[in-house]
C-alpha positions in Angstrom: 119.0 101.6 122.8 121.9 103.4 124.4 121.5 104.6 127.9 120.3 108.2 128.3 121.7 108.9 131.7 124.9 108.3 133.8 127.4 111.0 134.8 130.1 109.3 136.9 132.7 111.7 135.7 133.6 115.4 135.9 135.3 115.4 132.5 133.6 113.0 130.1 131.9 114.6 127.0 128.9 116.5 128.4 126.1 115.1 126.2 123.0 116.1 128.2 122.6 118.6 131.0 119.7 120.0 133.1 119.5 123.7 133.9 117.0 126.1 135.4 116.5 129.6 134.0 116.5 132.4 136.5 112.9 133.4 137.4 111.0 135.6 139.9 112.2 133.6 142.9 115.8 134.4 142.0 115.1 138.0 140.9 113.2 138.8 144.1 115.6 137.1 146.5 116.4 138.9 149.7 120.2 139.2 149.6 120.6 138.9 153.4 118.3 135.8 153.6 120.0 134.0 150.7 123.6 135.2 151.5 123.9 137.0 148.1 126.2 140.0 147.9 123.4 142.4 146.6 120.0 142.4 144.9 119.6 140.6 141.6 118.8 142.3 138.3 116.6 139.5 136.8 116.7 140.8 133.2 120.5 140.8 133.1 120.6 137.4 135.0 118.4 135.9 132.3 120.6 137.3 129.5 123.7 135.9 131.2 122.1 132.5 131.6 120.9 132.4 128.0 124.4 133.2 126.8 125.8 130.4 129.0 123.2 127.9 127.5 124.2 129.0 124.0 127.8 128.2 124.8 126.8 124.7 126.1 124.8 124.1 123.0 127.7 125.2 120.7 129.6 122.3 122.3 127.0 119.8 121.2 125.4 119.5 124.6 121.6 118.8 124.8 120.2 121.3 127.3 116.9 120.5 129.1 115.1 123.0 131.4 114.0 122.1 134.9 110.8 124.1 135.1 108.9 122.4 138.0 107.4 125.2 140.1 109.4 126.0 143.2 108.1 129.2 144.8 110.5 131.0 147.1 113.5 128.8 146.2 116.0 131.4 144.9 118.9 129.0 144.9 117.1 126.5 142.7 118.9 127.8 139.6 121.9 126.0 141.1 120.7 122.6 139.9 124.0 120.8 140.6 123.2 120.5 144.3 119.9 118.6 144.9 120.9 115.4 142.9 123.6 113.4 141.3 123.0 111.1 138.3 124.8 107.7 138.6 124.8 104.9 136.1 121.9 103.3 138.1 119.8 106.5 137.9 119.2 109.7 140.0 120.2 109.8 143.6 118.1 112.5 145.2 120.1 114.2 148.0 119.0 116.0 151.1 120.0 119.6 151.2 122.1 120.9 154.1 120.8 124.4 153.6 117.3 124.4 155.1 116.1 127.1 152.7 116.8 124.7 149.8 114.9 121.7 151.1 112.2 120.7 148.7 114.3 121.1 145.6 115.2 117.4 145.6 111.7 116.1 144.8 111.1 118.8 142.3 114.3 118.1 140.3 113.5 114.4 140.5 110.3 115.1 138.6 112.2 116.8 135.8 114.7 113.9 135.6 111.9 111.3 135.5 110.4 113.3 132.5 113.8 112.8 130.8 113.6 109.1 131.4 116.0 109.0 134.3 114.8 106.6 137.0 115.1 107.5 140.7 117.6 105.0 142.1 117.9 106.3 145.7 116.6 109.0 148.0 118.5 110.2 151.0 116.3 110.4 154.1 116.2 111.2 157.8 119.1 113.1 159.2 121.3 112.4 156.2 122.5 115.6 154.5 124.4 115.9 151.2 124.7 118.5 148.4 126.0 118.0 144.9 128.7 120.6 145.4 130.3 118.3 147.9 130.4 115.3 145.5 133.4 115.2 143.1 134.2 112.3 140.8 137.9 111.8 140.9 137.4 109.1 138.2 134.5 106.9 137.2 134.9 104.6 140.2 136.0 107.1 142.9 133.6 109.7 144.4 135.1 112.2 146.8 132.6 113.4 149.4 133.2 116.7 151.2 132.1 116.5 154.9 131.3 119.9 156.2 128.2 122.1 157.0 126.2 120.9 154.0 127.1 117.2 153.9 127.3 115.0 157.0 128.5 111.6 158.0 124.9 110.2 157.7 124.8 111.5 154.2 128.1 109.8 153.4 126.8 106.5 154.8 123.6 106.7 152.8 125.5 107.5 149.6 127.6 104.4 150.3 124.4 102.4 150.5 123.2 103.9 147.2 126.4 102.7 145.5 126.4 99.3 147.3 127.0 96.5 144.8 128.8 98.7 142.3 132.5 99.3 141.8 132.3 102.8 143.2 134.5 103.7 146.2 133.6 106.8 148.3 136.4 108.7 150.0 135.7 111.3 152.7 137.2 114.8 152.5 136.9 116.8 155.7 136.3 120.5 155.0 137.5 123.5 157.0 135.3 125.8 159.0 136.0 128.7 156.6 133.4 131.4 157.2 131.0 129.2 159.3 127.7 127.5 158.7 125.9 130.4 157.0 128.5 130.6 154.2 128.7 128.0 151.5 131.9 126.1 151.4 131.5 123.0 149.2 134.3 120.6 148.2 133.9 122.0 144.7 134.3 125.6 146.0 138.1 125.0 145.8 138.6 122.2 143.2 137.4 121.3 139.8 138.6 118.3 137.7 139.0 119.4 134.1 140.8 116.5 132.6 141.6 112.9 133.6 144.8 114.0 135.4 144.2 117.8 135.8 142.5 119.7 138.6 142.0 123.4 139.2 142.6 124.1 142.9 142.6 126.9 145.4 145.4 125.4 147.4 144.9 127.2 150.8 141.6 125.3 151.3 142.8 121.9 150.1 142.9 119.3 152.9 146.4 117.9 152.9 145.3 114.2 152.7 143.2 114.9 149.7 145.9 117.0 148.0 148.3 114.1 148.6 145.7 111.5 147.4 145.3 113.2 144.0 149.1 113.7 143.6 149.5 109.9 144.2 146.9 109.3 141.4 149.1 111.4 139.1 147.1 114.6 139.0 148.6 117.9 137.9 147.4 121.1 139.5 146.4 124.5 138.0 146.6 126.8 141.0 144.1 129.7 141.4 145.7 132.9 142.6 144.5 134.6 145.8 142.9 137.4 143.8 140.8 135.0 141.7 139.5 133.0 144.7 136.8 135.7 145.3 135.7 135.5 141.6 135.3 131.7 141.7 138.4 130.8 139.8 138.2 127.2 141.0 134.7 126.8 139.7 135.3 125.3 136.2 132.8 123.2 134.2 134.4 120.6 131.9 132.4 119.9 128.7 135.0 117.3 127.5 138.5 116.3 128.6 140.6 119.4 128.6 137.7 121.7 127.3 136.0 123.8 129.9 133.9 126.9 130.8 135.1 129.5 133.3 133.7 132.8 134.7 135.2 135.5 132.5 136.8 137.5 135.4 139.5 134.9 136.0 142.2 135.8 133.5 145.2 134.4 135.4 143.4 131.1 135.9 142.4 131.0 132.3 146.0 131.6 131.1 147.2 128.8 133.5 144.6 126.4 132.2 145.6 127.2 128.6 149.3 126.6 129.5 148.2 123.2 130.9 146.8 122.4 127.5 143.1 123.2 128.0 140.7 124.9 125.6 138.9 127.5 127.8 135.6 129.3 127.1 134.3 132.0 129.4 130.9 133.4 130.3 129.7 136.6 132.0 128.1 136.0 135.4 127.8 139.2 137.3 124.2 138.4 138.4 124.0 134.6 138.1 127.4 133.8 139.7 129.2 136.6 141.5 126.2 137.9 143.4 124.8 134.5 144.2 128.0 132.6 144.8 127.5 129.9 142.2 129.6 129.2 139.1 129.2 127.3 135.9 129.4 123.9 137.6 126.7 125.0 140.1 124.3 126.1 137.3 124.4 122.8 135.6 123.4 119.2 136.5 125.1 116.8 134.1 122.7 114.0 133.2 124.8 112.1 130.6 128.5 112.2 130.0 130.4 110.2 127.5 
């Protein structure tokens, strides 16, 4: 029987994905507490999410819902962050945002129901979030070190991958807007093909920019005006085939010029208000 899990890539064909439909915890979120721009309209949020899921299914992706009860966890719709799925199984992370702690064990339950074993759990003072973990290729995991992921998290991730051919590379993030804001590594970069990345260049650490250049990457640059609408947050469903928040017309045109097929989704409630794009709303479980 072929393996049903393993997602050590940002661009391999997205065969199975875990999502969480917006519920009362999201709809009733206090914007100040959760760092949202304004109150959420839950009905519209659910409509937007349903449409995004239909787009994923139209690409042939199996969609599984993470429905383990998580009261008062508004951010739990952003299923990308509490876990990554390696070829050895799920690695449960340890959220750097205190309000999100508890999501890790819950999503582990959903993955185990899917037949994904728990390979490793971060513990103690280690902190890491999925938004800081970017597969450059199947053997190279870039780890953003900032307010959400720390050195202890990096060290435990290295332990999780011990004995495999995976190399971890540290990427030191900028202060940006401080610890209350969310600056992940993937806030300013998405890999959309084996040699193509969408980047917001002003936040790219120079050594990482150079590293990717040396590996032969081409860059699609997000303009200043589309940084605020999450232009760099692009979900690849196959090499060169991706999903982008609809507001980012310049980035979309640049992706198409680079040879990509681009689909868009509406995300006024699920993305723009809550600061999480298509990548954040999905946890790839199996990529081809």
